[in-house]
N, C-alpha and C positions, 0 to 999 in steps of 0.2 A: 629020172636019170639026167635028162637034159637040164633041168633046173639045178640039180646038184653040181653039174659041170660049170654052169654059169656062176654059181656062188663061189666055187673053188677059184675060178679065174678072177673074179672080183677080189677075193681075199688075197691072191697073189699080188695084184696091183695095189691093194690096200697096204699090205706089209712093205712092199718095195718103195712106195711113195710116202709112207707115213712121216719119215724124218727128212728125206732128201728134198722134198718140195714144201717143207714147212713154210707157211705164209706168215711167220712171226714178224712182229714189228719191233720187239725189244732190241734185237741186234741189228736193226737197220739204222743207218745214220743218213739223213736227207739234208738237202739244202746246204751243201758245203760249197760256198762261193769262193772262187779263186780268180784273181786277176790274171788275164792272159796278155802278156807283153809280146812284142815282136821278137821272133826268134826263140820263144819258149816252146819246147817240144811237148807233144801230147803226153808222152811217157813221164816227163818231169812233173806235169800237172797231176797226172793220175797218181803217181807215187806220193805227191804232196797231199792229195785228197785222202788217200788211204791212211797216211800218218795222222792227219787232222781228224779223220773219222774215228780212228782208234782212241785218240785222246778224248774226243767227245763222248764216245761210248763208255770208257772207263769212268769218267767223271760223272756220267749219268747213272750207272748201275752200281758203282762201288762206293762204300763209305770213304770219307775223306782220308782216313788213316790207312786205307787199303790201296789207294791209287798208287802209292809209291812202290807197292809190291810187284807191280808189272812195268814200272818205269824203266827197267833195265833191258827190256826187249829191244833188239836191234830191228832194223826195217825188214830184213829178210824173214825174221820170225813173225812179224806183224802181217806181212803180205801173205804168208801161208794160212792165216786165219780168215782170209777174205774168200767169200763164195763168188761174188761178182760185183762189178760197179757199173754205173751207167751215167750218161751225161744228158741233161735236158736243155732245151733251148731257153734262152733268156729274152726278156723284153728288149725293145730298142734302147731303152735307157741304160740297160746293163749289158750291152752287146760286147763290151770289152772284158766281161767276166764269164767264167765257166761254172756251171752248176752241177756238182757231182752228188750222186747217191751211192753209198757203199753198204753192202750187205755182208755181215760176218757170219761164218758158219757156227751155228749153235753148238754142235757137238764139239768142235775144236775149242770154242770159248769155254765150254763146260770143262773140257779136259785141262785147259790151262788153269782155270780157277781151282780145280780139284788138286792138281799137283802142287799148287802154291797155298793151299789151305785157305782159300778166299770164299766167303759167301757173297752173293750179289743180291741186289734189290730189284724186285719186280713190283712197281707201284701200280695198283689197279685204280684206287680212288685218288684222282688227281685234284679234286676240289678241296680247298682248305679255307674254312671260314675263320677270319681273324679280326680282332679289334685291337689296334695299337692305341694305348692310352698314355698321355703325357702328363707327368707330374713335374712341374717347374717351380722350384722353391716353394713346395707345399701347396701349390694351386693345381687343381685337376683340370685338364683339357681333354675332352672326349672327341667331339666333332669339330667345333669351331676353334680356330687358332691352334690347331694341332697339325703341325707340318707332317707328322708321320701318318696320320689318317689321310690328309689331303694328297700326299705325294707317294704313298706306299707303292702303288702299281706303276708309277712313272720311273722308278729306279730299278733297272735290271729286269729283263724278261727271261723266262726259262720255260722249257717245254716239259718240266717234271711236275711242277705244282702250279695250279691256277688259284691264286689268292683272291678271295672274295670278301669284301668288307661290308658290314651291315649298313643299311641306310640310316640316316639320322632318325632317332626314335626317342620320344619323351620317356617311354617306359625304361629304356636302357639307361638314360641319364639319371632318372630317379633311383634306380637300383644301384648304380655305381656311386652316387652321392650318399646313399644309405650306408654303403660299406667303404666309404672313402678312407677311413682310418685303418682298414684291414681288408684290402681287396682280395687277398688270397682266401678269404672265407666266403667269397661270392660264388654262388652256384653257377657253373657255366651254362647249364640248361636254361637259366633265366635270361642270359644274354642272347642265346641262340636257340630259342624254343621252337623255331620253325625248321631247324636243321638237325633233327633227331638222328642218331647213328651216323653222323658225318664227322669228319675231322674238324675240330673247333679249338679255338684258343684265344686268350687275350694276353697281350704283352704290355707290361708297365715299364715305361722308359722314364727313369727318375733322374732329373737334373738338379744338382745342388751347387753350392759355391765351390766345391772341391774340384780336382782335376779328373774326377771319375764320373762316368755315366753308368748308373746301375740298371741292369736289365733283369726283370722278373717275368718268367714265362709260366703260364698254367694252361694246359691243354688236354684234350681227349683225342688220342690218335689210335685208330684201329680199336676203339672202345676201351683203351687203356689210359688211365689218368697219369699224366707226366707233368712234373714241376721241376724247374731248374732256374738258376740265376747265374749271371756272369757280369763282368765289368768291361767297359770300353774306356780307354784313356782319351781325354780331350786333346792332349798335346797342343800343337799350335795350329790346328785345323781352323779354317774359316767356318763360320756358323753353318751355312748350307752344306759345305763339304763334309763337315762332321756329321750332320744329320743324314746325309746320303750314305756315309760309311756305316752309320748305326743301322739303317734299313738293310743294307747289303749283308752285314754280319748276322743280323737277326734272321733274315731269309735263309742264308746259308746254314745256320744252325737248325732252323725248322726243317729244311730239306733233309739234313742229315738225320734228324730225329724220325722223320717219316720213313726214310730208308731203313733205319734200324728196326722198325716195326714191320718191315716187309722183306726181311732177309730170307734167302733160299740157300740152304747148305747142300752143295752137290754131293757131299759125302754121305748124306742120310736120305736116300730116296725112299718113297713109300710105294706100296703095291695095293691094287684094288681089283678084285675079281668081279666082272660084270657079265650079264647075260643080255644079248640082243636077239629079240624074236624077229625072225625073217618073215613077217606077215605082209610085207610090201616088197614089191620087186626091186625098188630102188633105195630102200632105207639104209642098206649097207654102204651104197655109194654116197648117200647124203651124209652119213656119219663120217665117212672117210674125208669128204671135202671140208667138213666143218671142224673136225677134231684136230686137223693138222694146223689150224690157226692158233692153237692154244700152246703157249710157250711152256707151261708147267708140265705138260705131258711129254715125257722123255722117250717112251717106247710103248709098243703094244704087241702082245704075244697071243696067238691063237691057242687055246687049250683044248677046245672040243668043237666039233662042227657036224651038223647034219642039215637036212632040208628045212627044218623048222626053226632052228636057232643056232647061234654061235656063242661060245663062252670065250671071253677075252680077259686077259690079265694086263691091266694098265700100270705102267711104271710112271710115277709122277713125282714132282718136287714141290716142296712147300706143304701147307696143311690142306686137309680134305675140303674144308669149308670154302677156301679160296678157289680150289679147283672146281668145285660145284658151281660157284658163281661164274667162273669163266665158261663152263659148259653151258650154263643158262644163257649167258650173253651170246653164245653161238647157236642158240635154239636147240640145245641138246638137253634132254630131260634125264636126270639120274635120281632114282628113288630106291629106298630100302623097303622091300615088301617081303614079309615072312622070312626075315633074316637073309634075304638075297637082294643084291643090287641089280636093278634092271635099268638099262640104258636105251634111249631111242631118240632119233632126230624128230623134232616137232614139225 
């Protein structure tokens, strides 16, 4: 009887804290640096940080075409979405600046996106292996004399995607030269054989005598083959300025492609019934502490309880495979045994 009361108490805490204390990172915006001038009030800086944080958040989780759907929110509406913000100390070199972190309420953000019919992106796999190839007046440049390979990661940093370029490799050179007349027939796994099941792509930047730079993209994102092409006008840009513009536009396009393969629709949640065996005194506490770090899990309902086990109903967003990966990342095991899902903290 004593054990049952303890379990009941733990469950009450479990249910009450499941969403309120969610340790998610997706709706946190950190390192918002603002200059503090004499006479600037703390409230003015905080309001500015909240507005900047919301702009950063929407650009991070929404498709480019959906950002405009929330651009009409006034500041009072945005402020209502904030759970809290804090200020951290800066180094002596940046003592005239204030560093804010803003946390937005997941449920309120979900509600906003739901009302406006917006899906948002939760990118789990941030590494993206890419090889930019330059075709300049029918001559192919892969590693040497290729501005795009040499400067790819010098132009624009972002916290969404980590672009990783392969090291110079004679085998890659040979394979590309073999398919130089039709690179789109080249098998991506040949170029990226060490990165199986990763996000991979090559980009062909074709420069000719015309006023157009042609961009050809072939990639594997979330194990789905994607090909596309687009053009960039040279206009009157200076050479390096044009090259930097090309890198920026290709990166933006790739980030949008990755987002499109990781979209979560608030309007179509899924449910999963799981059983947790209470064979350890603290396994329910462990499950509680770990599961609230997972953004995809929207809510948990208790269906049945006794001294030996508890049956839970998990409401989650996105696909099951992705949720299982996030559970595994938090050291939570989910297995289907005899047509029943069993869950346990490892």
